[in-house]
N, C-alpha and C positions, 0 to 999 in steps of 0.2 A: 595581394594577400597578404596580412600581417601575421607572422607566426610567432606562438605565444608558449612559453614554457611556463609553467606554475611550481613553486615551490611551498612545502607547509599544505598539503593537501587536507584540510579541517574543515570546519563548517564553513567559513566565510569564502575559502576558496569553492567549495561546493558551490556557493551562491553565486562565485564569479563563473563558473563553468554554465551554471544554468542560463547566464546572462548573454554569455557568449553565442548562444543558439540563436541569440535575435540581433546578431550582427554579421552583415553579409561580407565584411571585406576581413575576415579575421576568424583564426581557428587556433585551438590550443593543440599543439603537435607533442609537446613532453611534459612529464611531470616528473617531480623528485622529491624524495621523502628519504627520511634518516631509517626510516624502515620500508624495504624493498615491497614489503607485505601490503603495506597502506597504498603504497604508488601503484602496484600492481591492482588493488580494489579500486582505486579512485580512476585510473585507466581505462577499466573494464566499466564502469560505469557508466562515464563520460566521453566514451570512444576515442580514449587518445592513444596514439599508437606506439609511442616511446616512453618506459618507463625507467626510473633510475633510483638506485639505492642511496645516493648521495649527491649532494649539491654541485659537487666539482665538476662531475661528468655532463651535468646538465648545462654548465656555465661554457663547457668548451663544444657543444654540440653546434655544427655549423648550420643547422636548419632551424634555431631559434633566435628569432629577431630581436623580442622582448621580454623580459620577465617579471610575472607578477608575482612579488614578493609577500606571502601570508602566514610567515612563521609567526612565533609570538613575538612581542615589542623588543624584547631583551635580545633577540638576533637581528634585529632590523639594520643596524649599523653595518653589523660583518657580513651578513648575506650581502646586502643592496652594495657595499663597496666591493664585495667580492665578484660579483656579475659585473660590475661597471670596468672593473679590472679586466675582466675578460672580454670587454668590449660589447657588451648588451645593455641595451636601453633598460630601464626600470619603471615599472610602477610599484610602489612600496604603500602597502594599506598602512592606515593610520592607526595609533600614533605613529607618525613619520619615524621618531626615535624618542628614547629615554630622556634626553634632554637637549637644549639647543648646541651644545658642544659636540654633540653626534650629528645633529642635523647641519652644522655648518660644514663639518668632514664630508658628508655625503654628499652636499651640494658642490663643494669643491672639486671632489672628484671625479663628479659629472662633467662639471664645465671643462675641467681641465683636458677631459678627453672628447667633448664636444658631443655627449651622448644625452637623450634625453632623460628626464628624470622628472617623477612628480607623487606628490602624497596623495593617498587614494581616499581623499574627502569626498565620498561619492552625492554628499549633499550637493555641492556646489553646483553640478552638471543637469541634476533634477530639474523638470520643468518649472517647478514653483519656485526653484531658488531662480532661476532666470527671469520669471516672472517679477519676482521681488526687485531683480537689481533693473529691470525696466522702469516698475513703477517709482522706486527710488531715484531713477536719472530723470524721469519727467517732471519730477518736483512737485507730485500729488500731495504728498504729504508734509512738503516744506522741508525745513531741517531737520535730519533725525537728532533727538537728542538723549532717549534713553532706549536701552534693546534690554529686555528682562527674559531671561530663558534658563529651563529649568530640565532637566533629565535622568530620571533616577527611577530604579525598580528594586524590587526586593528578591533576593537569590539567596538561597540555603548557604550556610558558610561550609564551603568544600576546600580545605584547604591545599587539596591538589590542582584545582581548577585554577586556571590563569588569572580569575579576576580576583582570587584571595591569595595568591603567590608574588610574595615581592620580586622573587628573583626573576619571576617573568614579566616584569613590569606592571603588575596588577594595582586594583584600585580603581576609584570611582571617577578620579581626576581624567587621567589618561584614555581611560577606555570610553567613558559617556560624557566627561565633563570636555571635551574638545570640541562637542557639537555646540554645546551654547556659548563657549570662546571663541569658535571660527566664525559664529553667526555676527557677534560683536565686532569683529576683526573685518569681515565683509563690508558691516554698515559703518562702523565708524573709524577704521584704521588700526594704528599699532597703539597697545595701550601704554600709557606712562607712569600708570601708578597702580598698585594692587595692595589690596586689604584683603586677606581671606582668614578663615579658621577652618577647622574640620576636627571631625573623631577618626581615630587609627582604631582598627578592630584587631581583634586577638590573633589572627594572621601576621600584623604588622603592616596592613595595607590601608589606606584610607578609604573610609566607608561611606563616609558623607563629607560634602564640601560645599562651603559658600564663600562666596568672593563679590567685591564691588570694584570694577575697574574704572579706573578715570584715562580719559581720552582728551587730546589736545580740544579746545573751543569750548571747556566745559561740557563735555557730554560725558556718559557714564553707561556702564553693562553692568547689570547683575546676575550674577550666575550660580547655579546651583548644580549639582549631582550626586548622586547615591548608587551606591549595588545593595543596601540593606532596607530601604525605605521607598515606596512607589511616592512619586511625583505626577506632577500634572503632565509633564513632558511635552510644554508647549513655550511659545516666543511670541511678545510683543515688541514691537518697534514704532516707537512713539514720537511724532515730529512735531514742529511747530504749527501745523496745520492739517494734522489727521496721524493716523495709525495704521500700521500692518498687522494682524493676528494668523499667526502659522498655529493650527491645532494640532492635537496629539498625531501623530509623533513628529516634533517639530524637525527633526532631520531628514524627515522623509514626508511631508504631508502631499495630499493630492488636492489640495486646495489653499485658496489665501483668502481672506475677508480683507478687504481696503476701506477706510472708513474715512470720509473728508469732511469739513466744512465748508459750507451748508450742504454739499452733496450727498451725505449719508453713507451707508455701507452698500459696497458692492461684493459680490462672490465672483471668485475666479477659481474656474474649473482646470484643476492643473493635472488632472489623471492620467494615469500610463500605465502600457501592461508590463508585465513581467515584475522583476523583483526591484529593477532601477538601476542595478550594477551597469547596464548597457550604455548608459549615457557616458560614464566615466571612461569607457572602453573606446567608446565613438571618439571621444577627446583625443585620447593617446593617438588613434588611428588617423585624425585631423592632424594634429602636430606632427606626427611623422612625414605625411604627404606633404605638408608645407615645407619641412625641414627645419621645423620649430624644436629646440632642445628643452624649452619650459613652456608649459601650459599659463596663457595670458590669466586665463581664469582661477589657476591654482599656483601662484609662481612659487619659485623656490626662497626668494626673502622673504615671501608672507610666511610658508611654513616655517622658516628660521626664524621670525617673530613670534607667531604662535608658540613653538617650542620655548622660548623665553618667556612669554606670560605664563604657560604652565610651570615654568620651573620656579618663577616669582611666587605663585600660589602655592606649588609645593612645599617651598622654603618655609613659608609662613605656617602652614598646616603641619608641619613636623615640628617646627619650633613651637608652637602653641600647643600640640600635642603632648610636646616633651615636658615643658612648662607644668601644664596643668596636671600630669601625672606626677610630677617630682611634687607639687603642692598637695596631692594626693597621698602620695607615700609619706612624706614627711608627718603628715598628719595620722595617716594610720599605722606608721611605724613599720611598713612593709614595701615590697618593690615588685614589679612585674616588667622585666625587659620586652616581654611582648608588645608592650605598646608604643615603642620606640622601632623606627625602622634605620 
């Protein structure tokens, strides 16, 4: 039985606790929050026996084997490193870190201690994504040349919400854009060039982002993300001999459509029960049972490469937004510091 501790008992952690009910070889034995009231309420709801009002107490709990870090992205490095230093394995929610420097430090800490660490990109472990990998490996669509993916929804502007708070790592890119970017990474590898633009909103976070990613051997990824506009939330992988379509929502589809020439279109049923988070939990359990400190499905080197790509996109979005704002300000004779971050 793998014994879990959960830190940051918010909405994402609630989904994790629900998924744990579908996993036979694991249980949540402790929960920690900076508010003992929140920890207690979460523990009551999900039948978790031990509740802490600070993270340090959970870190030294001898009954906890692995910690699920579901705190805001701005805390991921600090919290993950702290639990690793305490000798705990860690599953860290996406985005893994605010930047590649933090991601490298987290990976280095885990490797130095021989502890398991993985970014919780749950998409990678869903039946549809495992089928996608199998289709690519079979060569049915030939050589993948282009990945197009977008993920965007319209939320009301709430400055106190994590999506709109730059101090919490808010914005479209890190929260939603990571899904299209990770799909490009899965199919095409590590990006070697990035061209990106975006819109910075009134709270200082990126509200819309679009990027073209160039990969080795002349392949491309075209990605979009937004928190102020609805997008199709679909994806398409085009190859020399066919294509794979991921319906909405592309990060957690229940089906795939594989089109080949001259074979035509085939619908693959990839449905599953529950919210889907149970598959990443099962992967952690599998790795721990086999003595692995990294998942071959979501290895740390790829997590660091993803963070580097997000860094490159973010840098161009911020630079472009600053330049555009300066031009508008010069023309209007006014300034608005909220447009930069």
